[in-house]
N, CA, C and O atoms as a MOPAC input file, in Angstrom:
PM7 MOZYME 1SCF
protein

 N    103.82300 1    98.61400 1    82.15900 1
 C    104.58000 1    99.83700 1    81.61900 1
 C    104.06600 1   100.37100 1    82.98700 1
 O    103.53900 1    99.74000 1    83.90300 1
 N    104.33900 1   101.62100 1    82.89600 1
 C    104.05000 1   103.06600 1    83.29700 1
 C    103.46900 1   104.46400 1    83.04000 1
 O    103.70700 1   105.11000 1    82.01900 1
 N    102.53300 1   104.95800 1    84.25000 1
 C    102.31900 1   105.91700 1    83.21000 1
 C    102.93600 1   107.44900 1    84.11400 1
 O    103.31300 1   107.66000 1    85.26700 1
 N    102.76000 1   108.40300 1    82.70000 1
 C    103.69400 1   109.39900 1    82.96500 1
 C    104.53900 1   110.13900 1    82.24300 1
 O    104.53600 1   109.76700 1    81.07000 1
 N    105.07200 1   110.79700 1    82.39700 1
 C    105.85600 1   111.58800 1    80.79800 1
 C    107.98300 1   111.59200 1    81.00600 1
 O    108.17100 1   110.76100 1    81.89500 1
 N    108.38200 1   111.75100 1    80.87900 1
 C    109.93900 1   111.72300 1    80.56400 1
 C    110.63100 1   110.99700 1    82.00600 1
 O    111.49000 1   110.11500 1    82.00200 1
 N    110.15100 1   111.48100 1    82.92600 1
 C    110.70200 1   111.05600 1    84.02900 1
 C    110.09700 1   109.33500 1    84.81800 1
 O    110.64000 1   108.96400 1    85.85900 1
 N    109.33900 1   108.74400 1    84.37500 1
 C    108.79600 1   107.14700 1    84.60100 1
 C    109.87800 1   106.79100 1    84.73600 1
 O    110.92800 1   107.18200 1    84.22700 1
 N    109.49100 1   105.44900 1    85.96300 1
 C    110.18600 1   104.19100 1    85.32400 1
 C    110.18300 1   103.81500 1    84.01500 1
 O    109.43400 1   104.10100 1    83.08100 1
 N    111.39300 1   102.95200 1    84.13100 1
 C    111.62300 1   102.46300 1    82.65000 1
 C    111.94900 1   100.53500 1    83.42500 1
 O    112.70000 1   100.01200 1    84.24800 1
 N    110.44200 1    99.97700 1    82.17100 1
 C    110.69700 1    98.24000 1    82.62500 1
 C    111.91200 1    97.39300 1    81.34800 1
 O    112.18200 1    97.69700 1    80.18600 1
 N    112.27100 1    96.56100 1    82.00500 1
 C    112.90700 1    95.93300 1    80.68600 1
 C    112.50700 1    93.77000 1    81.64300 1
 O    111.98500 1    93.31800 1    82.66200 1
 N    113.12800 1    93.30700 1    80.52900 1
 C    112.39100 1    91.60700 1    80.66700 1
 C    111.39600 1    91.14400 1    81.26100 1
 O    111.49100 1    90.39400 1    82.23200 1
 N    109.90300 1    91.67400 1    80.56500 1
 C    108.65600 1    91.32400 1    80.98400 1
 C    108.62900 1    90.43800 1    80.66100 1
 O    108.89900 1    90.10400 1    79.50700 1
 N    108.12200 1    89.34700 1    82.01400 1
 C    107.93100 1    88.21100 1    81.36000 1
 C    106.70800 1    87.78900 1    82.62700 1
 O    106.78700 1    87.90000 1    83.85100 1
 N    105.55000 1    87.25300 1    81.71800 1
 C    104.17900 1    86.81500 1    82.59300 1
 C    104.72200 1    85.19200 1    82.40200 1
 O    104.95400 1    84.43400 1    81.46000 1
 N    104.77500 1    85.15000 1    83.89400 1
 C    105.01400 1    83.55100 1    84.42400 1
 C    103.97600 1    82.46700 1    84.62600 1
 O    104.26100 1    81.28400 1    84.81000 1
 N    102.36600 1    83.11800 1    84.56100 1
 C    101.57900 1    82.71100 1    84.63900 1
 C    100.09500 1    83.47400 1    84.37900 1
 O     99.73600 1    84.56400 1    84.82600 1
 N     99.45500 1    82.67000 1    83.63000 1
 C     98.80600 1    83.31600 1    83.97200 1
 C     97.27400 1    82.40500 1    83.68700 1
 O     97.47200 1    81.40900 1    82.99100 1
 N     95.94100 1    82.58500 1    84.07900 1
 C     94.46800 1    81.94100 1    83.61100 1
 C     93.28100 1    83.02100 1    83.76300 1
 O     93.29300 1    84.24100 1    83.92600 1
 N     92.40500 1    82.21200 1    83.66100 1
 C     91.03800 1    83.35500 1    83.75800 1
 C     90.58400 1    84.26200 1    85.14700 1
 O     89.89900 1    85.28000 1    85.23700 1
 N     91.16900 1    83.55900 1    86.02700 1
 C     91.51800 1    84.45200 1    87.19800 1
 C     92.49300 1    85.13600 1    87.61900 1
 O     92.21900 1    86.28900 1    87.95100 1
 N     94.21800 1    84.58900 1    87.77700 1
 C     94.78300 1    85.60600 1    88.40400 1
 C     96.62200 1    85.83700 1    87.06700 1
 O     96.57000 1    85.94900 1    85.84200 1
 N     97.34600 1    85.83400 1    87.54900 1
 C     98.69700 1    86.20900 1    87.03500 1
 C     99.58400 1    86.40400 1    87.86100 1
 O     99.49600 1    86.73500 1    89.04300 1
 N    100.48400 1    86.19000 1    87.21400 1
 C    102.02500 1    86.76200 1    88.11900 1
 C    103.03000 1    86.45900 1    86.76300 1
 O    103.34800 1    85.52800 1    86.02300 1
 N    103.38500 1    88.38300 1    87.04000 1
 C    104.44900 1    88.78800 1    86.18200 1
 C    105.75300 1    89.31000 1    86.78000 1
 O    105.68900 1    89.93900 1    87.83600 1
 N    106.85000 1    89.11300 1    86.23100 1
 C    108.48100 1    89.53900 1    86.55400 1
 C    108.50400 1    90.85700 1    85.70200 1
 O    107.88500 1    91.26000 1    84.71700 1
 N    109.81300 1    91.51100 1    86.78000 1
 C    110.24500 1    92.72100 1    85.29000 1
 C    111.20200 1    92.76900 1    86.28500 1
 O    111.33600 1    92.12700 1    87.32700 1
 N    112.06100 1    93.95300 1    85.59000 1
 C    113.65900 1    94.75100 1    86.51700 1
 C    112.55800 1    96.01800 1    85.89800 1
 O    111.95500 1    96.14000 1    84.83100 1
 N    112.61500 1    96.54900 1    86.68800 1
 C    112.63300 1    98.42900 1    86.75300 1
 C    113.80200 1    99.38200 1    86.82300 1
 O    114.81300 1    99.17800 1    87.49400 1
 N    113.65800 1   100.05500 1    86.34500 1
 C    115.06100 1   101.24200 1    86.48900 1
 C    114.44800 1   102.25700 1    86.71500 1
 O    113.40200 1   102.47500 1    86.10400 1
 N    114.99400 1   103.24900 1    87.76200 1
 C    114.46800 1   104.55700 1    87.95200 1
 C    115.13900 1   105.65800 1    87.38000 1
 O    116.34900 1   105.78600 1    87.19600 1
 N    114.11600 1   106.52600 1    87.09000 1
 C    115.21500 1   108.08100 1    86.13000 1
 C    115.39200 1   109.04700 1    87.27200 1
 O    115.81700 1   110.12700 1    86.86200 1
 N    115.29600 1   109.02600 1    87.92500 1
 C    116.62700 1   109.50200 1    89.24700 1
 C    117.76900 1   108.69500 1    89.44700 1
 O    118.63700 1   108.97900 1    90.27300 1
 N    117.80300 1   107.54300 1    88.60600 1
 C    119.48200 1   106.87400 1    89.11900 1
 C    119.76200 1   106.39200 1    90.41300 1
 O    120.84800 1   106.35700 1    90.99100 1
 N    118.19500 1   105.87500 1    90.95500 1
 C    118.64000 1   105.07300 1    92.22700 1
 C    118.33700 1   103.23300 1    91.62700 1
 O    118.09400 1   102.72100 1    90.53400 1
 N    118.50400 1   102.76900 1    92.90600 1
 C    118.77000 1   101.36300 1    92.47700 1
 C    117.47800 1   100.51600 1    91.72500 1
 O    116.34000 1   100.31700 1    92.15000 1
 N    117.98600 1   100.18700 1    90.70000 1
 C    117.16600 1    99.34500 1    89.92200 1
 C    116.05200 1    97.76800 1    90.58100 1
 O    116.65800 1    97.05100 1    91.37700 1
 N    114.97500 1    97.45100 1    90.33200 1
 C    114.31000 1    96.31100 1    91.32400 1
 C    113.89200 1    95.60400 1    90.24100 1
 O    113.60400 1    95.80800 1    89.06200 1
 N    113.96900 1    94.43600 1    91.25700 1
 C    113.18500 1    93.15200 1    90.38700 1
 C    111.50100 1    92.65900 1    91.09100 1
 O    111.18600 1    91.90800 1    92.01400 1
 N    110.70400 1    93.51200 1    90.12000 1
 C    109.68400 1    93.37900 1    90.50300 1
 C    108.78100 1    92.13500 1    90.05900 1
 O    108.72700 1    91.75800 1    88.88800 1
 N    108.02100 1    91.48700 1    91.19100 1
 C    106.86100 1    90.21900 1    91.49400 1
 C    105.15800 1    91.18300 1    90.74500 1
 O    104.74700 1    92.10600 1    91.44800 1
 N    104.58100 1    90.95700 1    89.78800 1
 C    103.62700 1    90.97100 1    90.33300 1
 C    102.21500 1    90.36800 1    90.50000 1
 O    101.45900 1    90.38200 1    89.52800 1
 N    101.83800 1    89.86700 1    91.61400 1
 C    100.24700 1    89.02300 1    90.74800 1
 C     98.71200 1    89.86900 1    91.08700 1
 O     98.20500 1    90.48600 1    92.02400 1
 N     98.41700 1    89.52400 1    89.91100 1
 C     97.42900 1    90.34200 1    89.75400 1
 C     95.65500 1    89.34900 1    89.90100 1
 O     95.60600 1    88.12200 1    89.98600 1
 N     94.54300 1    90.16600 1    89.89700 1
 C     93.27200 1    89.23200 1    90.08400 1
 C     92.90900 1    89.45600 1    88.57000 1
 O     93.42300 1    90.34700 1    87.89400 1
 N     91.86000 1    88.45400 1    88.04600 1
 C     91.02100 1    89.58300 1    86.97900 1
 C     89.87800 1    88.96400 1    87.12200 1
 O     89.58800 1    87.77800 1    87.27700 1
 N     89.28500 1    89.90200 1    87.04900 1
 C     87.06000 1    89.89700 1    86.52400 1
 C     86.47600 1    90.23000 1    85.43600 1
 O     86.08100 1    91.39000 1    85.32400 1
 N     86.23800 1    89.08600 1    84.14000 1
 C     86.17500 1    89.34700 1    83.31900 1
 C     86.34000 1    90.39700 1    82.34900 1
 O     85.79200 1    91.34600 1    81.78900 1
 N     87.88700 1    89.39500 1    82.50200 1
 C     88.70200 1    89.84100 1    81.27700 1
 C     89.78200 1    91.34800 1    82.06000 1
 O     90.82000 1    91.77400 1    81.55300 1
 N     89.17500 1    91.84300 1    83.27400 1
 C     90.11300 1    93.19800 1    83.73400 1
 C     90.67300 1    93.02800 1    84.98500 1
 O     90.15200 1    92.59500 1    86.01300 1
 N     91.90700 1    93.45900 1    84.75600 1
 C     92.42300 1    93.37400 1    85.95600 1
 C     91.80000 1    93.97300 1    86.95300 1
 O     91.72300 1    95.19600 1    86.84300 1
 N     91.10600 1    93.26500 1    88.33800 1
 C     90.69900 1    94.06700 1    89.37200 1
 C     91.50400 1    94.36700 1    91.25300 1
 O     91.19000 1    95.06400 1    92.21700 1
 N     92.55300 1    93.44300 1    90.96300 1
 C     93.57800 1    94.12000 1    92.22600 1
 C     94.76100 1    93.31900 1    91.48700 1
 O     94.83100 1    92.36300 1    90.71500 1
 N     95.74000 1    94.28300 1    92.18100 1
 C     97.19400 1    93.96400 1    91.98700 1
 C     98.29400 1    93.90200 1    93.09300 1
 O     98.49900 1    95.04300 1    93.50600 1
 N     98.95000 1    93.12200 1    93.61900 1
 C     99.87700 1    92.88600 1    94.38500 1
 C    101.69000 1    93.55900 1    93.66900 1
 O    101.91500 1    93.45500 1    92.46400 1
 N    102.14700 1    93.82800 1    94.08300 1
 C    104.00900 1    94.09800 1    93.96300 1
 C    104.43000 1    93.96800 1    94.79700 1
 O    103.86700 1    94.25300 1    95.85400 1
 N    105.84200 1    93.38400 1    94.71600 1
 C    106.57400 1    93.44800 1    95.88800 1
 C    107.96400 1    93.07500 1    94.71600 1
 O    108.01300 1    92.34700 1    93.72500 1
 N    109.23100 1    94.16600 1    95.55000 1
 C    110.18900 1    94.71500 1    94.64800 1
 C    111.70300 1    94.23800 1    95.29900 1
 O    111.44000 1    93.89500 1    96.45200 1
 N    113.11500 1    94.07400 1    95.07300 1
 C    113.81600 1    93.57000 1    95.55100 1
 C    114.63500 1    94.40300 1    95.16500 1
 O    114.31600 1    94.56400 1    93.98700 1
 N    115.71400 1    95.21900 1    95.42600 1
 C    116.50800 1    96.20900 1    94.71400 1
 C    117.89100 1    95.25700 1    94.29900 1
 O    118.44600 1    94.57700 1    95.16200 1
 N    118.41000 1    95.29600 1    92.77800 1
 C    119.26000 1    94.60600 1    92.43400 1
 C    120.70000 1    95.16000 1    92.60300 1
 O    120.77400 1    96.33100 1    92.23000 1
 N    121.91400 1    94.61600 1    93.08300 1
 C    123.64000 1    94.89900 1    92.36800 1
 C    123.39000 1    95.96400 1    91.40800 1
 O    122.30900 1    96.24600 1    90.89100 1
 N    124.53100 1    96.52400 1    91.23000 1
 C    124.76900 1    97.75600 1    89.99900 1
 C    125.26700 1    96.42900 1    89.02700 1
 O    125.17000 1    96.63700 1    87.81800 1
 N    125.74800 1    95.20000 1    89.40700 1
 C    126.06700 1    94.36500 1    88.53400 1
 C    125.60500 1    93.43100 1    88.32200 1
 O    126.27700 1    92.40700 1    88.19500 1
 N    124.02900 1    93.45600 1    88.18400 1
 C    123.16900 1    92.00000 1    87.93500 1
 C    123.46400 1    92.17500 1    86.67000 1
 O    123.95100 1    93.22600 1    86.25300 1
 N    123.10800 1    90.81700 1    85.68300 1
 C    122.71100 1    90.42600 1    84.91000 1
 C    121.19300 1    89.48100 1    84.49100 1
 O    120.89100 1    88.39900 1    84.99500 1
 N    120.42200 1    90.21000 1    83.48500 1
 C    119.61300 1    88.80800 1    83.30200 1
 C    120.14800 1    87.72100 1    82.67100 1
 O    121.09500 1    87.77700 1    81.88700 1
 N    119.45300 1    86.54900 1    83.05800 1
 C    119.45300 1    85.36500 1    82.60600 1
 C    119.52200 1    85.12700 1    81.27900 1
 O    118.50600 1    84.92600 1    80.61300 1
 N    121.36500 1    85.12900 1    80.50700 1
 C    120.78200 1    84.36600 1    78.99300 1
 C    121.26500 1    85.82700 1    78.71700 1
 O    120.89000 1    86.06800 1    77.57000 1
 N    121.91100 1    86.90300 1    79.21300 1
 C    122.66300 1    87.97400 1    79.05100 1
 C    123.87400 1    88.44800 1    79.05900 1
 O    124.07800 1    89.16700 1    80.03700 1
 N    125.03300 1    88.29000 1    78.13500 1
 C    126.52800 1    88.07400 1    78.68400 1
 C    126.77400 1    89.45300 1    78.91700 1
 O    127.85900 1    89.81900 1    79.36800 1

């Protein structure tokens, strides 16, 4: 999720693709309150003592007619 108020981005299709005691990889679709192009976001996290100690993200803009796999 995201910190903030009413104008914060909203995510859907949040999935954990891989996780162990050291690292995690997650994917989601993010929609922005200002109506800009939604993005597919991939996150890589490093863990230490059960806490996230670093995170890197990459985002790809989506076309207006995208659909999540399994949605009609």
